[in-house]
C-alpha positions in Angstrom: -80.2 -96.2 0.9 -80.3 -92.5 0.2 -80.7 -90.7 -3.1 -78.1 -88.0 -3.5 -76.4 -85.8 -6.1 -72.8 -86.0 -7.2 -71.9 -82.8 -5.3 -73.0 -84.5 -2.1 -70.7 -87.5 -2.4 -67.7 -86.1 -0.4 -70.0 -86.2 2.7 -71.2 -89.7 2.0 -67.9 -91.7 2.0 -68.5 -95.4 2.7 -72.2 -95.2 2.2 -74.3 -96.9 -0.4 -76.2 -94.3 -2.5 -78.4 -93.9 -5.5 -77.7 -91.1 -8.1 -79.6 -90.1 -11.3 -76.9 -89.5 -13.9 -76.1 -89.3 -17.6 -73.1 -91.1 -19.1 -70.6 -88.5 -20.3 -67.9 -91.0 -21.5 -66.6 -94.5 -20.8 -63.7 -96.9 -21.2 -63.5 -100.5 -20.4 -61.3 -103.6 -20.4 -62.3 -107.2 -20.2 -62.8 -107.1 -16.5 -63.4 -103.5 -15.4 -65.4 -100.5 -16.8 -64.9 -96.8 -16.0 -68.0 -94.7 -16.5 -67.7 -90.9 -16.5 -71.0 -89.8 -14.9 -72.6 -86.4 -14.7 -75.8 -85.1 -13.0 -75.7 -81.3 -13.4 -74.1 -80.8 -10.0 -70.8 -82.3 -11.1 -68.8 -85.1 -12.7 -67.6 -88.3 -11.1 -66.0 -91.6 -12.2 -68.0 -94.8 -11.6 -66.1 -98.1 -11.5 -67.8 -101.4 -12.2 -65.9 -104.7 -11.8 -67.1 -107.8 -13.6 -66.2 -110.2 -10.8 -68.3 -108.2 -8.3 -71.5 -107.5 -10.3 -71.7 -110.5 -12.7 -71.8 -110.9 -16.5 -75.2 -109.4 -17.2 -74.7 -106.1 -15.4 -71.2 -105.8 -16.7 -72.5 -106.3 -20.2 -75.1 -103.6 -19.6 -72.4 -101.2 -18.5 -70.2 -101.9 -21.5 -73.1 -101.3 -23.9 -74.1 -97.9 -22.5 -74.1 -95.1 -25.1 -72.9 -91.6 -24.5 -75.6 -89.4 -22.7 -77.8 -92.4 -21.8 -79.7 -91.5 -18.6 -79.9 -94.0 -15.7 -80.0 -94.5 -12.0 -76.7 -95.9 -10.6 -76.4 -97.5 -7.2 -73.0 -97.9 -5.5 -70.6 -97.3 -2.6 -69.0 -93.9 -2.4 -65.2 -94.4 -2.1 -62.4 -91.9 -1.4 -60.2 -91.2 -4.5 -57.1 -89.1 -3.7 -56.1 -89.1 -7.4 -59.0 -86.9 -8.5 -59.6 -83.2 -7.5 -63.1 -84.2 -6.6 -61.8 -86.7 -4.1 -64.4 -89.5 -4.7 -65.5 -92.2 -7.0 -68.5 -94.6 -7.1 -68.1 -98.3 -6.9 -71.2 -99.3 -8.9 -73.3 -102.2 -7.8 -76.4 -101.6 -9.9 -77.5 -99.8 -13.0 -81.1 -98.9 -14.0 -81.2 -97.5 -17.6 -83.9 -94.8 -18.0 -83.4 -93.8 -21.6 -80.7 -95.0 -24.0 -79.3 -92.1 -26.1 -78.9 -92.9 -29.8 -76.2 -91.3 -32.0 -75.4 -88.4 -29.7 -73.8 -85.9 -32.1 -71.2 -84.3 -29.8 -68.6 -86.9 -29.4 -65.3 -86.6 -27.5 -63.5 -85.6 -30.8 -63.0 -82.0 -32.0 -66.0 -80.2 -33.6 -66.4 -77.0 -35.5 -67.9 -73.9 -33.8 -70.9 -73.7 -36.1 -71.7 -77.4 -35.5 -71.4 -76.8 -31.8 -73.6 -73.7 -32.0 -76.2 -75.6 -34.0 -76.2 -78.1 -31.1 -76.0 -75.6 -28.3 -78.9 -77.3 -26.5 -76.6 -80.4 -26.2 -73.2 -78.6 -26.1 -74.1 -77.2 -22.7 -73.6 -80.7 -21.3 -69.9 -80.7 -21.9 -67.4 -80.3 -19.1 -66.1 -77.0 -20.3 -69.5 -75.4 -20.9 -70.7 -76.8 -17.6 -67.8 -75.2 -15.8 -68.4 -71.8 -17.5 -72.1 -71.9 -16.6 -71.2 -72.6 -13.0 -68.8 -69.7 -12.9 -71.6 -67.5 -14.5 -73.9 -68.6 -11.7 -71.3 -67.8 -9.0 -70.8 -64.3 -10.5 -74.6 -63.7 -10.3 -74.8 -65.1 -6.8 -71.9 -63.0 -5.6 -73.5 -59.9 -7.3 -76.7 -60.2 -5.3 -74.7 -60.8 -2.1 -72.4 -57.8 -2.7 -75.2 -55.4 -3.4 -77.5 -56.7 -0.6 -74.6 -56.5 1.9 -74.0 -52.9 0.9 -77.6 -51.6 1.2 -78.7 -51.7 -2.4 -82.3 -52.4 -3.4 -83.0 -54.6 -6.5 -85.2 -52.8 -9.0 -86.4 -54.1 -12.4 -86.5 -51.5 -15.2 -88.7 -52.1 -18.2 -87.4 -54.1 -21.2 -89.7 -52.3 -23.7 -89.0 -48.5 -23.8 -90.0 -45.5 -25.7 -86.5 -43.9 -25.8 -82.8 -44.8 -26.0 -80.4 -44.2 -23.1 -77.4 -44.0 -25.4 -79.3 -42.0 -28.0 -78.0 -44.3 -30.8 -79.7 -45.9 -33.7 -78.5 -49.4 -32.8 -81.9 -50.4 -31.4 -84.4 -53.2 -32.1 -87.6 -51.4 -33.1 -91.0 -52.9 -32.4 -94.6 -51.7 -32.3 -96.3 -51.2 -29.0 -99.8 -51.3 -30.2 -99.9 -47.9 -32.1 -96.7 -46.5 -30.6 -93.1 -47.1 -31.5 -91.1 -49.0 -28.9 -87.6 -50.4 -28.5 -85.9 -53.3 -26.8 -83.9 -51.8 -23.9 -80.2 -51.3 -24.5 -79.9 -50.2 -20.8 -82.0 -49.8 -17.7 -80.0 -46.8 -16.6 -82.4 -43.9 -17.0 -85.1 -45.8 -15.0 -82.6 -46.8 -12.4 -81.7 -43.1 -11.9 -85.4 -42.5 -11.1 -85.3 -45.5 -8.7 -82.2 -44.1 -7.0 -84.1 -40.9 -6.2 -86.6 -43.0 -4.4 -84.5 -45.7 -2.7 -81.0 -44.2 -2.5 -78.9 -47.1 -3.8 -80.4 -49.5 -6.3 -79.2 -52.1 -8.8 -80.8 -54.0 -11.7 -79.9 -57.3 -13.4 -81.5 -58.1 -16.7 -81.3 -58.6 -20.4 -80.2 -55.8 -22.8 -80.2 -55.6 -26.6 -77.8 -54.0 -29.0 -78.5 -54.1 -32.8 -74.8 -53.9 -33.6 -73.7 -55.9 -36.6 -70.6 -57.0 -34.9 -68.8 -60.3 -35.1 -66.0 -59.8 -32.5 -65.4 -62.2 -29.6 -66.5 -59.5 -27.3 -70.0 -58.8 -28.7 -73.5 -60.4 -28.3 -76.8 -59.1 -29.6 -78.5 -60.0 -26.4 -76.6 -59.9 -23.1 -77.1 -59.3 -19.4 -76.2 -56.2 -17.5 -75.8 -55.4 -13.8 -76.6 -51.7 -13.4 -76.3 -49.9 -10.0 -77.3 -46.3 -9.5 -76.5 -44.3 -6.4 -77.9 -41.0 -5.1 -75.5 -38.6 -3.4 -72.5 -40.5 -4.9 -70.0 -38.6 -6.9 -67.4 -39.7 -9.4 -64.6 -40.9 -7.2 -66.8 -42.8 -4.9 -68.5 -44.5 -7.9 -65.1 -45.8 -9.0 -64.5 -47.2 -5.5 -67.8 -49.1 -5.5 -66.9 -50.6 -8.9 -63.4 -51.9 -7.9 -64.8 -53.3 -4.6 -67.6 -55.1 -6.6 -65.3 -56.5 -9.2 -62.8 -57.6 -6.5 -65.6 -59.3 -4.6 -67.0 -61.4 -7.5 -63.5 -62.5 -8.6 -62.6 -63.6 -5.1 -65.9 -65.4 -4.8 -65.3 -67.4 -8.0 -61.8 -68.3 -6.7 -63.2 -69.5 -3.5 -66.3 -71.3 -4.7 -65.4 -72.5 -8.2 -62.0 -74.1 -7.7 -62.8 -77.3 -9.7 -64.4 -75.4 -12.5 -61.4 -73.1 -12.9 -59.1 -76.1 -12.8 -61.2 -77.9 -15.5 -60.9 -74.8 -17.7 -57.1 -74.7 -17.2 -57.4 -71.1 -15.9 -54.3 -69.5 -14.5 -55.7 -68.5 -11.1 -52.6 -66.6 -10.1 -53.8 -63.8 -12.4 -57.1 -63.7 -10.6 -55.7 -63.8 -7.1 -54.2 -60.4 -7.8 -57.6 -58.8 -8.5 -58.1 -56.8 -5.4 -59.0 -53.1 -5.0 -57.7 -50.5 -5.6 -57.3 -50.6 -9.4 -55.0 -48.3 -11.4 -56.4 -45.2 -13.1 -55.3 -43.5 -16.3 -56.9 -40.5 -17.9 -58.0 -40.5 -21.5 -55.4 -37.8 -22.2 -52.6 -40.0 -20.8 -53.9 -43.1 -22.5 -53.7 -41.3 -25.9 -50.1 -40.3 -25.1 -49.3 -43.8 -24.0 -50.6 -45.3 -27.2 -48.7 -42.8 -29.3 -45.5 -43.8 -27.5 -46.3 -47.5 -28.2 -46.5 -46.7 -31.9 -50.3 -46.5 -32.4 -50.6 -43.9 -35.2 -54.3 -44.8 -36.0 -55.8 -42.9 -33.0 -55.9 -39.2 -32.0 -57.5 -37.2 -29.2 -61.3 -37.3 -29.7 -61.3 -40.9 -31.1 -62.8 -43.8 -29.2 -60.6 -46.7 -28.4 -60.8 -50.0 -30.4 -60.0 -53.4 -29.1 -56.2 -53.2 -29.9 -55.9 -49.9 -28.0 -57.7 -51.2 -24.9 -55.6 -54.4 -25.0 -52.4 -52.4 -25.2 -53.4 -50.2 -22.2 -54.5 -53.2 -20.2 -51.3 -55.2 -20.8 -49.4 -52.4 -19.0 -51.1 -53.4 -15.8 -51.7 -56.7 -13.9 -55.2 -55.6 -12.8 -58.3 -54.1 -14.4 -57.6 -50.4 -15.2 -59.9 -47.4 -15.2 -59.6 -45.1 -18.2 -61.2 -41.8 -17.0 -62.5 -38.5 -18.4 -63.3 -39.2 -22.0 -64.0 -36.4 -24.5 -67.6 -35.1 -24.3 -68.2 -35.7 -28.0 -67.8 -39.5 -27.8 -69.9 -40.1 -24.7 -73.7 -40.2 -24.1 -75.7 -37.0 -23.3 -76.2 -37.7 -19.7 -72.7 -37.6 -18.3 -71.6 -34.8 -15.9 -68.9 -32.5 -17.3 -65.5 -32.3 -15.6 -65.6 -29.3 -13.2 -62.4 -27.8 -14.6 -62.8 -28.8 -18.3 -65.7 -28.5 -20.7 -64.2 -30.9 -23.2 -64.2 -34.0 -21.0 -66.8 -35.7 -18.8 -66.6 -37.5 -15.4 -66.8 -41.0 -16.7 -64.7 -44.2 -16.7 -64.4 -47.5 -18.5 -63.0 -50.4 -16.6 -60.8 -52.5 -18.9 -60.1 -56.1 -18.0 -56.7 -57.5 -18.4 -55.7 -60.3 -20.8 -57.4 -58.7 -23.8 -61.0 -59.0 -22.6 -61.7 -55.3 -23.1 -64.2 -53.0 -21.4 -66.3 -54.8 -18.7 -67.8 -51.6 -17.0 -68.9 -48.3 -18.3 -69.9 -45.7 -15.7 -70.1 -42.0 -14.9 -71.4 -39.3 -12.7 -74.8 -38.2 -14.2 -75.8 -34.6 -15.0 -78.1 -33.4 -12.2 -78.7 -29.8 -13.5 -82.0 -29.4 -15.4 -80.8 -26.7 -17.8 -77.6 -28.5 -18.7 -79.4 -31.8 -19.3 -82.0 -30.1 -21.5 -79.2 -28.6 -23.5 -77.5 -31.9 -24.0 -80.7 -33.6 -25.1 -81.1 -30.8 -27.7 -77.4 -31.1 -28.8 -77.9 -34.8 -29.4 -81.1 -34.2 -31.4 -83.1 -36.4 -29.1 -86.9 -36.2 -28.8 -87.4 -33.9 -25.7 -90.9 -35.2 -25.2 -89.6 -38.8 -24.9 -87.2 -37.7 -22.2 -89.7 -35.4 -20.3 -89.9 -37.7 -17.3 -86.1 -38.0 -17.2 -85.7 -34.2 -17.2 -88.4 -33.9 -14.6 -86.2 -35.8 -12.1 -83.9 -32.7 -12.3 -86.7 -30.4 -11.2 -87.8 -32.5 -8.1 -85.0 -32.5 -5.6 -82.2 -33.3 -7.9 -78.9 -34.5 -6.3 -75.4 -35.5 -7.6 -75.6 -39.2 -8.5 -73.6 -41.8 -10.3 -73.8 -45.3 -11.6 -72.3 -47.9 -13.9 -73.2 -51.0 -16.0 -71.2 -54.3 -16.0 -71.6 -56.7 -18.9 -72.1 -60.1 -17.4 -70.9 -62.2 -20.3 -67.6 -60.3 -20.9 -66.9 -60.5 -17.2 -67.5 -64.3 -17.1 -65.3 -64.7 -20.2 -62.5 -62.9 -18.5 -62.8 -64.7 -15.2 -63.2 -68.1 -16.8 -60.6 -67.5 -19.6 -63.2 -68.3 -22.3 -62.1 -67.3 -25.8 -65.5 -65.9 -26.9 -68.5 -64.4 -25.1 -70.8 -66.9 -27.0 -69.7 -69.6 -24.5 -70.7 -67.4 -21.5 -74.4 -67.3 -22.0 -76.6 -70.4 -22.3 -78.1 -69.6 -25.7 -76.2 -66.9 -27.4 -77.9 -64.5 -29.8 -75.3 -63.6 -32.5 -75.4 -62.0 -35.9 -77.6 -64.3 -38.0 -78.2 -66.7 -35.2 -81.5 -67.2 -33.5 -81.3 -71.0 -33.3 -81.6 -72.9 -31.0 
């Protein structure tokens, strides 16, 4: 008898197997009990028949409490009624640990209660499905960049400067110096691109924004590629190819998870490059035509504006060439206009907002120095970054994709807090 995981059952039809599981739920009648089992790799129904196993074992099955851990032995049978295609005809149960008063029952619970019990909430079918989709996005990310000649580089988490030049930073002491939790690895990735050509990072970033929207986390994960000798348009092409790749990978490898979440996959099947583009200028005109009187040229877009623009398309849409004044210091100016920069935000459909921000970076020393001064940044802190423009500088571009927002969009999750194992939100550090 072999020991397997639930995910291996389809290849073990007709065999007697042993699986370590937890009880997710159960229902029973006088003669038969149906046990919903999970083991981390998936969910399956176990069936135990009183006549076949005897009084004692059947009584054990009926007495099992939610989230009790056990080894079950049984025969794997085909089940055409379930999307998984299998069920387990149980012949033996070995209880490991009986769970007592498991707090998250099959009934509805409030968000705060679920967040207080996040360490247990992760076990639910919905959260399990979202985490599997998150994992697939990460797996496909590495695959895409490795297949396209990128080198993985890890920028520091503790930094002495701010890439965005904002005050929304977590300050800490680095012995006798001031330091900050990184809000982006971009500047360091630019240095890496000058050494290795095409690079990407994947790591945690921190924003001290007192925001409570469904799109924001205090701590989140970013994928940040940087590419030497790549200009603005080519950068957009890499972005749309990458996003198309991860969406199609999820569609291919997470069918059951998407089904469990009730996700309308027809909307995802359409996500293939190229993506539509609209300039900031045209976006402002479009919004005015739609009756938005609360935004003028030079203002940044809020969530309602992004949603209105995205709804006009059935794919993610690039909004390009934002005003210089509302974007960070390092963005390359438009060759024909001083008032806008060569940047783009990629807005996901269905109201999920910006999932990518990217731009061509300034490669001229004097211009970058001027921008640092205009933004009242500490020139000394950026000395190494400026130095890159003295030592064989080249046109280069990059972008950052927020993992949790992307997972929320692909999975159809209502809030980004469900798209990270242990979310850090305003006033929440527990668990």
